[in-house]
C-alpha positions in Angstrom: 0.0 -0.1 0.2 2.8 2.3 0.9 4.9 2.1 -2.2 1.8 2.4 -4.6 0.7 5.5 -2.6 3.9 6.8 -2.6 4.4 6.1 -6.4 0.9 8.1 -7.0 2.1 10.9 -5.1 5.0 11.4 -7.2 3.1 11.1 -10.2 0.8 13.8 -8.7 3.3 16.1 -7.6 5.1 15.7 -11.4 1.5 16.9 -12.8 0.9 19.4 -10.4 4.6 21.0 -10.9 5.2 20.4 -14.5 2.6 20.1 -16.5 0.1 23.0 -18.3 -2.5 23.2 -15.5 -5.3 24.9 -18.0 -6.1 23.8 -21.5 -3.7 25.7 -24.1 -4.0 26.6 -27.6 -2.4 24.2 -30.1 -3.2 21.5 -27.6 -1.3 19.3 -25.2 0.6 17.0 -28.2 2.2 20.0 -29.8 4.4 19.9 -27.0 5.1 23.8 -27.4 4.5 24.5 -23.9 8.0 22.5 -23.1 10.1 25.8 -23.8 7.7 28.2 -21.5 7.4 28.4 -17.9 4.3 31.2 -17.6 1.4 32.6 -19.5 -1.3 30.0 -20.3 1.2 27.2 -20.4 2.2 27.3 -16.6 1.9 24.6 -14.0 -0.4 24.9 -11.0 2.5 25.5 -8.5 3.4 28.4 -10.9 -0.1 29.9 -11.1 -0.8 29.2 -7.4 2.6 31.3 -6.4 1.5 34.0 -9.1 -1.6 34.9 -7.4 -4.2 32.0 -8.0 -4.3 30.9 -4.6 -7.3 28.6 -4.5 -4.6 26.5 -6.7 -3.1 25.3 -3.5 -6.2 23.0 -2.9 -4.4 19.9 -4.5 -1.3 20.9 -2.6 -3.0 20.5 0.8 -4.1 16.8 -0.2 -0.4 15.8 -1.3 0.7 17.3 1.7 -1.4 15.3 4.0 -0.7 12.3 1.9 3.2 12.9 2.2 2.8 13.5 6.3 1.1 10.3 6.4 3.4 7.9 4.4 6.6 9.8 6.4 4.9 9.1 9.6 5.6 5.3 9.6 2.0 4.5 11.5 0.0 1.3 11.4 -1.7 0.1 8.2 -5.0 1.2 9.4 -3.8 4.7 10.3 -2.5 4.8 6.9 -5.0 3.9 5.2 -7.3 6.3 7.1 -5.0 9.3 6.3 -4.6 8.7 2.4 -8.6 8.4 2.1 -8.7 11.8 3.8 -5.6 13.0 1.8 -7.5 11.9 -1.3 -10.8 13.1 -0.5 -9.8 16.6 0.8 -7.6 17.1 -2.4 -10.3 16.4 -4.8 -12.9 18.3 -2.9 -10.6 21.0 -2.8 -10.0 20.9 -6.6 -13.6 20.3 -7.5 -15.0 23.2 -5.6 -12.6 25.8 -7.1 -13.3 24.8 -10.6 -17.2 24.7 -10.1 -17.1 28.0 -8.4 -14.7 29.9 -10.7 -15.5 30.2 -14.2 -14.3 31.4 -17.6 -16.7 34.8 -17.1 -17.1 35.4 -13.4 -17.6 33.1 -10.2 -20.7 31.5 -8.5 -22.2 31.9 -4.8 -20.5 35.2 -4.3 -17.0 33.9 -3.7 -13.4 34.7 -5.2 -15.3 37.9 -6.7 -13.4 39.1 -10.2 -11.6 35.8 -10.4 -11.9 34.1 -13.7 -9.9 30.9 -15.2 -10.0 28.6 -18.4 -11.0 25.1 -18.7 -8.4 22.5 -16.8 -6.0 20.8 -18.8 -3.2 18.0 -18.7 -1.9 19.2 -15.4 -5.1 19.1 -13.9 -6.1 16.0 -15.0 -2.9 14.0 -13.8 -3.2 15.9 -10.4 -7.1 14.6 -10.0 -6.2 11.0 -11.0 -3.2 11.1 -8.4 -5.7 12.1 -5.8 -8.5 9.7 -6.6 -6.0 6.9 -6.6 -4.3 7.8 -3.2 -7.7 7.4 -2.0 -8.6 4.3 -3.7 -5.1 2.8 -2.5 -6.4 4.1 1.2 -9.7 2.4 0.5 -7.9 -1.0 0.0 -6.0 -0.5 3.2 -9.0 -0.3 4.9 -9.7 -3.9 3.5 -12.2 -3.0 1.0 -11.9 -4.9 -2.4 -10.0 -7.8 -0.8 -6.9 -5.5 0.1 -6.3 -5.3 -3.6 -5.3 -1.8 -4.7 -6.2 -2.7 -8.4 -9.8 -3.7 -7.6 -10.4 -0.7 -5.6 -8.3 1.7 -8.1 -10.5 0.5 -11.3 -13.6 1.0 -9.5 -12.9 4.4 -8.6 -11.7 5.3 -12.0 -14.8 3.7 -13.3 -17.2 5.8 -11.1 -15.2 8.7 -11.4 -15.5 8.5 -15.1 -19.1 8.2 -15.2 -19.8 10.6 -12.7 -17.8 13.2 -14.9 -19.0 12.2 -18.3 -22.8 11.0 -17.5 -24.1 12.1 -14.6 -22.4 16.0 -14.4 -23.9 16.7 -18.4 -27.0 15.1 -17.4 -27.7 17.6 -14.7 -27.5 20.3 -16.7 -30.8 18.7 -18.9 -32.6 17.2 -16.1 -32.4 20.1 -13.5 -34.7 21.8 -15.9 -37.6 19.3 -15.8 -38.1 20.6 -12.3 -38.1 24.5 -13.1 -40.9 26.6 -12.6 -42.3 28.9 -15.3 -40.9 32.2 -15.1 -37.7 30.9 -13.6 -39.2 31.2 -10.3 -37.5 28.5 -8.5 -37.7 24.8 -8.8 -40.7 22.3 -7.7 -43.1 19.3 -8.6 -46.0 21.6 -9.3 -44.8 21.7 -13.2 -43.3 18.3 -13.2 -46.0 15.9 -12.4 -48.8 17.1 -14.6 -46.4 17.1 -17.7 -44.8 13.5 -16.6 -48.1 12.0 -16.6 -49.6 14.2 -19.8 -52.1 12.1 -22.3 -49.8 12.9 -25.2 -46.8 11.1 -23.3 -49.0 7.9 -22.4 -52.1 7.8 -24.1 -53.3 4.4 -25.5 -55.8 5.7 -27.8 -54.2 4.2 -31.0 -55.5 0.4 -29.3 -58.8 1.6 -29.1 -59.1 3.3 -32.6 -59.8 6.8 -30.7 -56.5 8.5 -32.0 -52.8 8.3 -31.8 -50.9 6.8 -28.9 -48.3 8.9 -26.7 -44.7 8.7 -27.4 -43.9 6.8 -24.0 -46.8 4.1 -25.2 -45.0 4.3 -29.0 -41.8 3.8 -27.6 -42.4 1.2 -25.4 -44.5 -1.2 -27.6 -41.8 -0.4 -30.4 -38.8 -1.3 -28.3 -40.8 -4.7 -26.7 -41.2 -5.8 -30.2 -37.4 -4.9 -31.6 -36.0 -6.4 -28.7 -37.8 -9.5 -29.1 -37.2 -9.8 -32.9 -33.6 -8.9 -32.7 -33.1 -11.5 -30.1 -34.7 -14.3 -31.9 -32.9 -13.6 -35.2 -29.6 -13.1 -33.3 -30.2 -16.5 -31.7 -30.8 -18.3 -35.1 -27.7 -16.6 -36.8 -25.7 -17.6 -33.7 -27.0 -21.3 -33.8 -26.4 -21.4 -37.4 -22.7 -20.3 -36.7 -21.9 -22.5 -33.9 -24.2 -25.8 -34.5 -24.6 -26.3 -38.0 -22.1 -27.2 -41.2 -23.6 -24.5 -43.4 -21.4 -24.0 -46.1 -21.7 -20.2 -46.4 -21.0 -19.1 -43.0 -18.1 -16.3 -43.7 -20.8 -14.8 -46.3 -23.6 -14.9 -43.9 -21.2 -12.9 -41.1 -20.5 -10.4 -43.3 -24.2 -10.0 -43.9 -24.7 -10.0 -40.2 -22.7 -7.1 -39.5 -23.7 -4.9 -42.6 -26.7 -3.4 -41.1 -24.7 -2.1 -38.0 -21.7 -0.3 -40.4 -24.5 1.4 -42.3 -24.5 5.3 -42.0 -27.8 7.1 -40.7 -30.7 7.3 -42.8 -29.2 5.0 -45.4 -31.6 2.1 -44.5 -34.4 4.4 -44.3 -33.4 5.8 -47.6 -33.5 2.5 -49.2 -36.7 1.4 -47.5 -38.4 4.4 -48.8 -37.2 3.7 -52.3 -38.2 0.2 -52.0 -41.4 0.4 -50.5 -42.4 3.9 -50.2 -45.6 5.3 -51.9 -43.7 5.6 -55.2 -41.0 2.8 -54.7 -40.0 0.3 -56.8 -41.6 -2.8 -55.0 -44.6 -0.7 -54.4 -45.0 0.6 -57.8 -44.4 -3.3 -59.3 -47.1 -4.5 -57.3 -49.5 -1.7 -58.3 -48.7 -2.5 -62.0 -48.8 -6.1 -61.9 -51.5 -6.7 -59.7 -53.3 -3.6 -59.2 -52.8 -3.2 -55.3 -53.6 0.2 -54.1 -50.4 2.5 -53.0 -50.3 2.8 -49.6 -48.3 4.8 -46.8 -47.7 1.7 -44.7 -44.0 1.9 -44.3 -44.3 5.4 -42.8 -45.2 4.4 -39.3 -44.6 1.6 -36.4 -44.3 -1.3 -39.1 -41.6 0.7 -41.3 -39.6 1.9 -38.0 -39.6 -1.5 -36.6 -38.5 -3.3 -39.8 -35.5 -0.7 -40.0 -34.7 -1.4 -36.3 -34.7 -5.0 -37.0 -32.0 -4.3 -39.9 -30.3 -2.0 -37.6 -29.7 -3.5 -34.6 -30.0 -7.6 -35.2 -25.9 -7.3 -35.6 -26.0 -6.6 -32.1 -28.0 -9.5 -30.5 -25.7 -11.8 -32.8 -22.3 -10.2 -31.4 -23.4 -10.7 -27.9 -25.0 -14.1 -28.5 -22.5 -15.8 -30.6 -19.8 -15.9 -27.9 -22.5 -17.2 -25.5 -23.5 -20.1 -27.5 -19.8 -21.2 -28.5 -19.4 -21.0 -24.4 -22.1 -23.6 -23.6 -20.0 -26.8 -22.4 -20.1 -29.8 -25.0 -19.6 -31.8 -21.8 -22.9 -31.1 -20.4 -24.7 -31.7 -23.5 -23.1 -34.9 -24.1 -24.1 -36.2 -20.6 -27.5 -35.1 -21.5 -27.5 -37.2 -24.5 -26.1 -40.3 -22.5 -28.6 -40.0 -20.2 -31.0 -40.5 -23.2 -32.6 -37.4 -24.0 -33.0 -36.5 -27.4 -31.4 -33.4 -29.2 -34.7 -31.2 -28.6 -34.6 -31.8 -25.1 -30.9 -31.2 -24.8 -31.3 -28.1 -26.4 -34.4 -27.0 -24.8 -33.5 -28.0 -20.9 -29.6 -27.8 -21.4 -28.2 -25.5 -23.7 -31.1 -23.0 -23.9 -31.0 -22.7 -20.2 -27.2 -21.7 -20.1 -27.5 -19.2 -22.8 -29.8 -17.0 -20.4 -27.1 -14.3 -19.6 -26.7 -13.6 -23.2 -30.5 -13.6 -24.4 -31.3 -11.2 -21.6 -28.4 -9.1 -22.6 -29.3 -8.9 -26.1 -33.1 -8.4 -25.1 -32.0 -5.6 -23.1 -29.4 -4.0 -25.7 -32.1 -4.1 -28.0 -34.5 -2.6 -26.1 -32.2 0.3 -25.4 -31.2 0.5 -28.8 -34.8 0.9 -30.1 -35.6 3.8 -27.5 -32.6 5.7 -28.2 -32.8 5.4 -31.9 -33.2 8.6 -33.4 -32.5 8.2 -37.4 -35.0 5.7 -38.3 -38.1 7.1 -36.8 -37.4 10.5 -38.1 -37.2 9.3 -41.5 -39.8 6.6 -41.2 -42.4 7.7 -38.1 -44.7 9.7 -40.1 -47.7 10.5 -37.1 -45.7 7.4 -35.1 -44.2 9.7 -32.4 -41.4 8.1 -30.2 -39.5 9.6 -27.3 -36.3 10.1 -29.0 -37.9 12.4 -31.8 -40.0 14.3 -29.5 -37.0 15.3 -27.5 -35.5 16.3 -30.6 -38.1 18.9 -31.6 -38.0 19.7 -28.0 -35.1 21.2 -28.3 -34.6 22.3 -31.8 -37.7 23.2 -32.6 -39.3 26.7 -33.4 -39.9 27.2 -29.5 -37.2 25.6 -27.5 -38.7 23.6 -24.7 -35.8 22.2 -22.3 -38.3 21.3 -19.7 -40.1 19.0 -21.9 -37.0 17.2 -23.3 -36.1 16.7 -19.8 -39.3 15.1 -18.6 -39.3 13.1 -21.8 -35.8 12.5 -20.9 -36.8 10.9 -17.3 -39.7 9.0 -19.1 -37.3 7.4 -21.7 -35.0 6.4 -18.2 -37.7 5.2 -16.0 -38.9 3.1 -18.8 -35.2 1.6 -19.0 -34.7 1.1 -15.6 -38.0 -0.9 -15.7 -36.7 -3.2 -17.9 -33.4 -3.5 -16.4 -35.2 -4.7 -13.1 -37.2 -7.2 -15.2 -33.9 -8.3 -16.6 -32.4 -9.1 -13.1 -35.4 -10.9 -11.9 -35.3 -13.0 -14.9 -31.6 -13.8 -14.4 -31.9 -14.6 -10.7 -28.8 -15.6 -9.0 -28.2 -19.0 -10.7 -25.0 -20.0 -11.8 -24.2 -20.0 -15.4 -20.5 -21.1 -15.5 -19.9 -23.6 -18.5 -15.8 -22.8 -19.1 -13.7 -24.1 -16.2 -10.1 -24.9 -15.8 -11.2 -28.6 -16.6 -10.3 -30.0 -20.1 -13.2 -30.1 -22.5 -12.6 -31.5 -25.7 -16.3 -32.5 -26.9 -18.1 -31.4 -29.6 -21.1 -29.3 -29.3 -24.3 -31.0 -30.2 -26.0 -30.9 -33.5 -29.4 -29.4 -33.7 -32.5 -31.5 -34.5 -33.7 -31.3 -37.9 -36.9 -29.3 -37.0 -35.1 -26.4 -34.9 -31.9 -26.8 -37.8 -34.5 -25.7 -40.3 -36.2 -22.9 -38.3 -33.1 -21.4 -37.8 -32.3 -21.6 -41.7 -35.9 -20.8 -42.7 -35.7 -17.6 -40.6 -32.0 -16.2 -41.1 -31.6 -17.1 -44.3 -34.6 -15.0 -46.3 -33.3 -12.3 -43.5 -29.7 -12.5 -44.8 -31.1 -12.6 -48.4 -33.2 -9.4 -48.0 -30.1 -7.6 -46.2 -28.0 -8.9 -49.3 -30.7 -7.0 -51.7 -30.8 -3.8 -49.7 -26.8 -3.4 -49.8 -26.6 -4.5 -53.5 -29.3 -1.5 -54.1 -27.1 1.0 -52.1 -24.0 0.3 -54.5 -26.2 0.5 -57.4 -27.7 3.7 -56.1 -24.0 5.3 -55.7 -23.1 4.5 -59.7 -26.5 6.0 -61.2 -27.2 9.8 -61.7 -30.6 9.7 -59.6 -31.7 6.5 -58.2 -35.1 5.9 -58.8 -35.3 8.2 -62.1 -32.4 8.4 -64.0 -30.5 5.1 -64.0 -27.4 6.4 -66.3 -24.0 5.0 -65.1 -21.9 7.4 -63.7 -18.9 8.0 -61.5 -19.5 11.3 -60.8 -20.5 11.1 -57.4 -17.4 9.2 -56.3 -15.3 12.4 -58.0 -17.1 14.8 -56.1 -16.8 13.1 -52.9 -13.3 11.5 -53.2 -11.3 13.0 -56.2 -7.8 12.9 -56.0 -5.3 15.3 -57.9 -1.5 14.1 -58.7 0.2 17.2 -59.1 3.4 18.2 -57.0 2.6 15.5 -54.8 -1.0 13.9 -53.8 -3.6 16.4 -53.2 -7.3 14.9 -51.4 -9.7 17.5 -53.3 -13.1 15.9 -52.7 -15.4 17.2 -50.5 -15.4 14.2 -48.0 -11.7 13.6 -47.5 -11.9 16.2 -44.3 -14.4 14.4 -42.6 -13.1 10.9 -43.8 -10.0 11.3 -42.1 -11.3 12.8 -39.2 -14.0 10.7 -38.5 -11.2 7.4 -39.2 -8.8 9.2 -36.6 -11.2 10.0 -33.7 -12.9 6.4 -34.3 -9.5 4.6 -34.1 -8.6 6.4 -30.9 -12.2 5.7 -29.1 -12.7 2.1 -30.0 -10.1 0.7 -27.9 -10.7 3.2 -25.0 -14.1 2.2 -25.0 -13.5 -1.5 -25.0 -11.4 -1.0 -22.0 -13.5 0.8 -20.2 -16.5 -1.4 -20.8 -14.9 -4.8 -20.2 -13.0 -3.3 -16.9 -16.6 -2.6 -15.9 -18.0 -6.0 -16.8 -14.9 -7.5 -14.7 -15.9 -5.4 -11.9 -19.6 -6.4 -11.9 -18.9 -10.2 -12.5 -16.1 -10.9 -10.4 -16.2 -8.3 -7.7 -18.6 -7.4 -4.7 -19.0 -4.3 -3.5 -21.7 -2.0 -1.7 -24.1 -0.1 -4.4 -23.3 -2.7 -7.1 -26.5 -2.7 -8.8 -26.7 1.2 -8.7 -23.4 1.1 -10.3 -24.0 -1.5 -13.3 -27.4 0.4 -14.0 -25.3 4.0 -14.1 -23.2 2.4 -16.6 -26.2 1.6 -19.1 -27.4 5.6 -18.7 -25.8 6.8 -21.4 -27.0 3.9 -23.8 -30.6 4.5 -22.7 -30.4 8.7 -23.1 -31.0 9.7 -26.8 -27.9 10.7 -28.5 -29.3 14.1 -29.3 -29.8 14.6 -25.5 -26.6 13.7 -24.5 -24.9 16.0 -27.5 -27.0 18.7 -25.9 -26.1 17.9 -22.5 -22.3 18.1 -23.3 -22.7 21.3 -25.2 -24.3 22.8 -21.8 -21.9 21.2 -19.5 -18.5 21.5 -21.8 -18.9 24.9 -22.9 -17.2 26.4 -20.0 -15.1 25.6 -17.0 -14.0 23.6 -15.2 -14.2 21.2 -18.1 -13.9 23.2 -21.3 -14.3 20.6 -24.5 -16.7 22.3 -27.3 -14.9 22.8 -30.6 -12.2 20.1 -29.8 -11.7 16.3 -31.2 -11.6 15.4 -27.4 -15.5 15.7 -26.8 -16.1 13.6 -29.7 -13.8 10.8 -28.2 -15.5 11.3 -24.9 -19.2 11.2 -26.2 -18.2 8.0 -28.3 -16.6 6.3 -25.1 -19.4 6.9 -22.7 -22.3 6.3 -25.4 -20.9 3.0 -26.9 -19.2 1.6 -23.3 -22.6 -0.5 -22.7 -22.1 -2.7 -25.1 -18.8 -3.9 -24.2 -20.1 -4.2 -20.5 -23.2 -6.2 -21.4 -20.9 -8.4 -24.0 -18.4 -8.6 -21.1 -20.7 -9.6 -18.5 -22.6 -12.5 -20.9 -19.0 -14.2 -21.7 -17.4 -13.5 -18.1 -20.6 -15.3 -16.8 -19.7 -18.2 -18.3 -16.1 -18.3 -16.9 -15.8 -20.6 -13.7 -14.5 -18.3 -10.6 -12.0 -21.2 -10.0 -9.7 -20.2 -12.7 -9.4 -16.8 -10.8 -8.8 -18.5 -7.4 -6.3 -20.8 -9.0 -4.2 -17.9 -10.7 -4.2 -16.0 -7.2 -3.5 -19.2 -5.3 -0.4 -19.4 -7.7 0.6 -15.9 -6.6 -0.7 -14.1 -9.4 -2.2 -10.6 -8.4 -5.7 -9.2 -9.8 -4.1 -7.4 -12.5 -2.1 -10.4 -14.0 -4.9 -12.7 -13.5 -7.2 -10.4 -15.5 -4.4 -9.8 -18.2 -3.3 -13.6 -18.5 -6.4 -15.7 -17.4 -9.8 -13.8 -18.3 -9.1 -11.7 -21.0 -7.4 -14.7 -23.4 -10.9 -16.2 -22.9 -13.0 -13.4 -23.9 -12.0 -12.9 -27.5 -15.6 -12.9 -28.6 -16.3 -10.3 -25.8 -13.5 -8.1 -26.8 -14.0 -8.3 -30.7 -18.0 -7.3 -30.2 -16.7 -4.0 -28.0 -14.0 -3.2 -30.4 -16.3 -3.7 -33.7 -19.1 -1.7 -32.2 -17.5 1.0 -30.5 -15.7 1.6 -34.1 -18.3 1.4 -36.4 -20.5 3.2 -33.7 -18.1 6.4 -33.8 -18.1 6.4 -37.7 -22.2 5.7 -38.1 -23.3 8.0 -34.9 -25.3 11.1 -35.9 -27.6 12.0 -32.9 -24.9 12.5 -30.2 -22.7 14.3 -32.3 -24.8 16.4 -34.8 -24.4 19.3 -31.8 -20.7 18.7 -31.2 -19.0 18.8 -34.6 -17.0 21.9 -35.5 -15.4 23.3 -38.5 -12.3 21.6 -37.7 -13.6 18.5 -36.6 -16.3 17.4 -39.1 -17.6 13.9 -38.8 -18.7 11.9 -41.7 -22.5 11.5 -40.6 -22.7 15.0 -40.3 -21.5 15.5 -44.0 -23.8 12.8 -45.3 -27.0 14.5 -43.4 -26.0 17.7 -44.9 -25.9 16.1 -48.4 -29.5 14.6 -47.9 -30.9 18.0 -46.7 -29.6 19.4 -49.9 -31.1 16.8 -52.0 -27.6 15.1 -53.0 -28.5 11.8 -52.5 -26.2 10.4 -54.9 -23.0 11.5 -52.9 -24.7 10.8 -49.6 -24.8 7.0 -50.9 -21.3 7.1 -52.3 -20.0 8.0 -49.0 -22.1 5.6 -47.2 -20.4 3.0 -49.6 -17.1 4.0 -48.8 -17.5 3.7 -45.4 -19.0 0.7 -45.4 -16.0 -1.0 -47.4 -13.7 0.8 -44.8 -15.6 -0.7 -41.8 -15.7 -4.1 -43.0 -11.9 -4.0 -43.9 -11.2 -2.6 -39.9 -13.4 -5.6 -38.7 -11.5 -7.9 -40.6 -8.5 -6.7 -39.6 -9.3 -6.6 -36.0 -10.7 -10.4 -36.0 -7.2 -11.0 -37.3 -5.3 -9.1 -34.5 -7.4 -10.4 -31.9 -8.1 -14.0 -33.2 -10.5 -16.7 -32.2 -11.0 -18.0 -28.4 -9.9 -21.7 -28.2 -12.2 -23.8 -26.0 -12.2 -26.8 -27.4 -11.4 -28.9 -30.5 -12.3 -27.2 -33.9 -13.9 -30.2 -35.2 -16.8 -30.1 -37.4 -20.4 -30.7 -36.0 -21.8 -34.0 -36.3 -25.1 -34.0 -38.3 -27.8 -35.9 -37.1 
C-alpha cells in the first residue's frame, strides 16, 4: 500500500509542478509548452504562487498524504490518512473548478476571479488524488485489500460521474424548473410527466394516436424480441450447423451495423414507399393500391430490426460458443434427444446472453433517432419528441428533460425485469478442466427453423446493400439510372500534381472520422470490459446502482447527450466544445454499455475457480485479468471493439451538435448532403464507409484471433 501510494504521490506532484494546468492553444500534444514556464502554459504550482491561491488546494491533499507516508504509522492509520488526503484534495480541486468560471464566479466567492478550463496538469493531479484515495480504501480491507480492484472501481465511478451524470444534470434539472424561472418544484413536473400526449393508449382503441412513451414501449419490446430471436438463429447456424456459406453470412449479419444513418431508411423508402420500386411493381402487376404503410410503426420496426439484429448476434455468438459440450453429451448419454438437450441444457445456459441481447435491443430501440425521424410519420417516439423539443421553433428544455426522465424510467423497469429473470443462478460453463467434446448438433426441426428464419433475412439484407451500391453509380436513383462515377469524383477525387492532393469534398470528414474512431474504440472496449469484470467478479456496496449507471448513457437519446455535453463542457472547469476530445469522450461513454453487456455475458460463463487458481499461484488481480480472463474473452473484446469503432463512424444524433469546422464527422457530412438533396453523394460516401469498416473489422478479427475453448471439429450431423 505504501509503495503504491508513494508512486501516485510522485505522479501527482509531477503533474502539479510540471504540466500545464489549463487548456492551451495548439493542444497538449503539440508540446510547445515544453519551452515555456509562464502565461497560459504554466503549471498549477506557478499559477498558485503568482496569485491564484485557490490552486493550492490539491497541494494540501498531497501534503497530507506525504505526511501520512512519512509518519510510518500502522496500516489502518495510514489507510485512513490516505483516504482523507485524497478526498480533501479532490474536494478542494472540484470546489474551485465549479465556483470559478471563465467569465465570473458562483455563490459570491472569489469575486472578480476567472480561469479557463482544466488541462493536462489538472487531469494528472486529479487522477493521482483519486488513486491515493482508492489505495487507502484497499488498505481498509475493501476490495479484498487489492489496490488494483479499488482503483478500477474508483476510476470507473469517477469517469461515469464526470461524463454521464454531470452533463445530464444540466438537462434534467430544468425538468423541475417553474415557469418564469421562479425556482424549482414538482407542481410543473408531475402534470407534464403524466400528460396524455406521453402515455395515451388511444391507438389501441381506435380513438386517436398513442402517446410517445407508449409508442416507444411497444416498439422497444417488439424490436428487442425480434432482434434477440434473429440473433440467436444466426448464432446457432454459426456454431451448431455445417452451413457452407458461414463467412458470407457473417458479413451480411454485420452490414447493417456499419451502415451510416438514414441510408437504410432511404433504401426502404425507395423500395417500399408510396412511389417505391416494389410498390410500383405490385400496383402495375396486380392493381394493388399504393399505401403509406412504411411510414409508421411497421416501417420503423423493420428498419430497427435491420439495424440492431447484429448487436444481438455479436452478444450471443460468444455465449452460444461457451456452452460446454460435456453437459450436452451428458444429457444425451442419459437418453435425452437433441431437442430436449437444447431446451433443458443449452438454452438455459444461454440465458445471460439472451437477457443482455434483449436489454440492448430494447435500449437501442428507445434511443434510436434516425429511423423514427425518416420513417416515423405520425408515429411519435420519445427520441424524436426530445429532438424537436430542443431544436424546434420554440425550444422547450423542460419538456425535453421530462421526456428524458420518462425514457430513463422505462429503461430502469426493463433493467430490473432482466435482473429478476436472471436471478442468482450460476451459468458458468468454461472451467479450468479440459473439455474436448463437440457441440451437439441441432435437431432437424430446430435447424430448419433457424435456416428459414435467418437465411431469408440475410438475403433481404443482401438485396438492400446491392441496391445501395447500385444507387451510388447512377445519376438519380429511382428516376435516372444512367451509369456515372460523378458522385465518387465529387466526394473522393485525388489530384496528382506536385504530390498527392485530396481534393474531394468528403476527404476532410473521412480522415477526421477514422482518426477519432480509431482512438475511441480501444478506450471504449477497455472501459466497458473493465466495468464488466468488476460487476461479474467483484462484490462491493452499491453494485446494482453502479451497473445501472453504466447503462444510462446508452439509454439516453444521442441528441440529448449532445445537447447536455454542449451545456456542460462549453465552459470551465471542463471546457471541451470545439475540440476532437469531446467527440472521443461522447463515443466512449455512448458505446461503453455494449462492452459492459457483452463482457458480462461472456464472463458469466468463466468459472471463478480460474481466478482462484491464478491467485493461489501467486498472481495478483491485474495479472489474473491479463493472463487468464482476457484470453478467454476474444468474442467479447471483438464485439466491443467492432461495435465502438463502427458506431463512432455511423453515429449522428450524439455528434450533430458537437462537430465543428475543424472536426467534422462523416455522418454530419452525409446528413448535410441529404438535406441538400444530393442523395448520390450521400450514398456514395456511405458505400465507401461500409467498405472501410468491413476492412477494419476483418483486421480486428485477425489481430484478436479466435477463442479456443475446445477442438475445432465439425459439427456432427444427426
